[in-house]
N, C-alpha and C positions, 0 to 999 in steps of 0.2 A: 544707705540706699538699698543694700542687699536685703535687710530686714523688711523694708517697705515693699520690695518686689515680692518677697515671699507672702506678705500679707495680702497683696493685691491679686495674686494668682487664683485663689479660690473664687474670686468674683465671677470669672467666666463660667463656672459651673452653675451659678444661680441666676445669671442674667437672662431674662426673657424679654425680647423686644416685642415680639408678636404674641399677644395673649388676649384673645377676644372670643366671646360667644354671643349669640344672638337669640332672641326670643320673641314670640308673638303671643299676645293675649287678646282673645276675642270674647266680648261680653254679649250675653243674650239673656236679658231679664235678670234672674237671680243666679245664673250659671256663668262661670268664666272658664274658658278653656285655654290652657297655656302650653306652648310648645317651645322646647329648649333645644338648641343645636350648639354643641361644644366640640372643638377638635379633640380627637381621641387622646392625643398626647398630653392634653391639659388635665384629663381625668384619669390617666393611667394609674396614678398612685392612690386614687380614692378607692377604698376597700368596698364600700357599699354605696355607689353613686346615687341610687334611687332614694336612699334615706338621707345621705349627706347633703346632696344638692337641694332637695326640697325642704330640708331643715334650714337652709340659708336663703330662702326667698319666701316672702309673706305678702299677702294681699289683704287690704282692709277697706271696708266701705261702711260709712255711717257709724264708725266706732266699733264695728264687728269684724273679726277676722274670718276670711273665707275658709270653709271646712273642706278639706280634701276628700272627695268621694271616689276618686280613682287616680292611679298614677302608674307609670310604666317607663322603663328605660331600656334601650337596645342599642348596640353598637354596630356600625358598618365599617367599611375599610378605613374611612377617614374621620368619622364623627361619632360622638355619642348623642343619640336622639332621645329626648325624654318628653313625655306628655303627661298632663294632669288636668283634672277637672275640679273646680272649686264651687261650692254652693254658699250663697249668702242669704241672710234672713229676709232681705227685701231686694227688689230690683236695683241694680247698680247705676247710679248717676255719675259719680266720680269715684276714683279709687286711689288709695295710698299704697305705695309699693316700697318694701324694704328688701334690699338685695345685698348679701355679703359673700358673694362667690369668691372674692379676692382672698378671703380667709381660708378657703379650702383648696384653691388652685395655686396661684402665685400672687405676690403682693401687687403687681401692676396689671392684674387681670381687669379687662373691661367687659361689661355686659350691656349690650344695646337691646332695648326692649321696645317693640312697637305694640301699641294697644289700639283696638278697634271696637267701636260701639255704633252699630248701624253704618251710616255713611260718614261718621266722624272718626278721626284717628289722631293720634299723637304718639310721641316717643320719648323715652327717657334713657339716660346714660348713667351707669353705675360703675364705681371703682372703689378703691380703698378709702378715698376721701369723701366721696359722695355715695352714701348707701341708702338714701331715701329720696322719694320723689312723689309728687301728687299730680295725677292726670285728671283734668276737668272736662276734656272734650269740648273746648271752646276755641273760637278763632284766635290765632296767635298773631300779634302785631309784628310788622317787619323788624322793629328794633329788638323784639324778644328773640326772633329767629337769629339775628346777627349776634346778639350776646351769647346765645346758646352755642352757636356754631364756632364763633371765634374763641369762646371759652374752652370748647372741646379741643380746638387746635392748640391753645396755650398749654393745656395740661398734657396733651399727647407729646408736645415738643420737649417737655422737661420731666415727664412723669415716668421715669425709668432709669435704670443703671446705664443702658446702652446709649441713649441720646445724651445723657449727662457726661459720660466718658468721652464721647466724640466731641462735645463742646469743650471739654478740658483740653483735648488734643488740639482743637482749633485755636483756643486761646494761646497755647504754647507755640503754635505754628506762626502766629502773627508776630512779626518783628517790629511793627509800629502800629499805632492806633489806626492810621489810615489803612494799613494792610488788613487789620482786623475787620474793618467795615467792608473792605473789598471781598474778603473771604466769606463774610456773612452773606453778602449779596450773591456771591457765586453759589453758596450752599442753597439759598432760597430759589435761585433759578433752576438748579438741578432738581430740587424737590418739586417745583412747579411743573417742570417738563414731565416728571414721572406721574404726577397727579393728573395731568392733562391726558396722559396715555392710559389712565386707569382702566377703562373698559376693555382694552386689549391686553394690558399688562397683567392684571390680577389672575385671570384664568391660567396663565402660563407659569406663574411663580407660586410655589408653595410657601407657607409660613416658615418652614424649616430652612428653605433656601434663603429667604429674606433675612432671617436671623444670622445664618452663617455668613452671608454677604456683608451684613452690617458689622459683624465682628472683624472682618477683614478690612473694612474701611478704617476702623480705629487702628488696627495694626499697620496698615500702609501709611496713614498720615503720620503715625509715630515713627515709622521707618524713615520717612522724609526728614523729620525733625532731627532724629538722632544721627543719621548717617549722611544726610545731604543738607547740612545747615545753611548753605548759601544758594540752594537751588532757586531758579527763577520760575515764574509762572505757576506758583503754588496755588493761585486762585483757580487755575484751570483744573488742577488735580482735585481740589475741593468741590468744584462744580460737578465733575464726573462722580465723585463719591456721594454727592447729594442725591444722585439718581436712586441709589439704593435705599437711602433713608426716606426718600419720597415714595418708594415702593410700599413701605409700611403705611404711610399716610394714605396711599391710594387704596389699600385694602380697607382702611377705616372709612374712607369716603364712599367706596362702592357699597359697603354694608349699610351705612347710615343715610346715604342720599344727601349729605350736606353739600352746600355750594363751595366750590374751590376758593373763590376770592375771600369769603368771610372766614373759612377754616384756616387758610394760609396766613391771613392777617393775624390770627391768634398764634399760629406757629412762629411767625416772625417776631411778634411781641415777646413770646416766651424765650426764644433763642437770644434775642438782644438783652432781655432782662437777666439772663445768666451770663452771657459772654462779656458784657462790659464790666460788671463788678469783678468777674473772675480774672479778666485780663489786667485790670488795674490792681487787684489784690496780688496777683502773681508778680507783676512788675515791681511793686513796692517790696514784696517779700524778697525777691532776688537782689534788690538793691541793699536790703538790710543784712541778709545772711552772707552775701558776697562769696557764694560757692560757685566757682567757674563751671563745674560740670552739672549743675542742678538741672538745667533744661534737658540735655541729652540723657541724663540718668532717669529723669521722670518719664521722658518719651520711651526709653527702653522698658520701663515698668509697664507703661500703657501697651506697648507692642506685645509684651509677654501676656498681658491680660487678653488682648484681642486674639492672639493665637490660641491661648488656652480655651477661650470661649468658643472659637471656631471648632476646635477639636472635640469639645464637649457636645456641641450641637450635631456635628457629623456623626460622632460615635453613638449618640443616643437616638 
């Protein structure tokens, strides 16, 4: 277990829960103007952001790639702001976009791009798994909106080290399958409350604060498991901790404009899809290995990771 603990400690240094940038693309005939806004701490390690970032986003229309005719990047206190203009051989009717910002920032980076052509608009979401999208500026059916928004919630719930580590802690915290479902419900309620408060919550909370708070949720839940194995009302603790995870979702909802019900339905599906197999697998593994201290030892390792991650975020 000591070796496992040492191997898990560096995870805190690399875990980014909040990693998101936004962009706007405005089309006018053969010209497309793109504006990128990225938190400064996401681009601090990039030596030449003007070159590196524009090398990782491409726009194509009618089989031809847009030619950059101007580009510029400047930093303010909180953000890196970049603009570029692209010229196409013919007026743009639909556009294909390739974005690989996750390869130059952090692996779980999300880029939300809104595109406008006249009075029509659409948006696309890019991450490590989804690097291409096509925007046709046509009316979107309600079922397409639901699939897009719930899919975004699903992948936000499981698409990173931080949410996965918390779900591992949640599976360890459940002392029965019934309690697991109760903990999952409490988590969802906490996340829903945070998302409902999004318009008031997001301006007051910085991404760094949310990351630091999320790391402490892992550490505190692990503390409960390791040192308070018989504690009651664990569901209440998880509900409160869910507020901090919901704060991350609220940032995404505010930036994207997605509807809370469809987005959180995807979040719930993602969390259940991880929690149930994880709980059943851990239960079976504990029965097979018959190591009495497995649960508290694993919780101690998670607690160390949470504290290390918190220190890394505050220190940096």
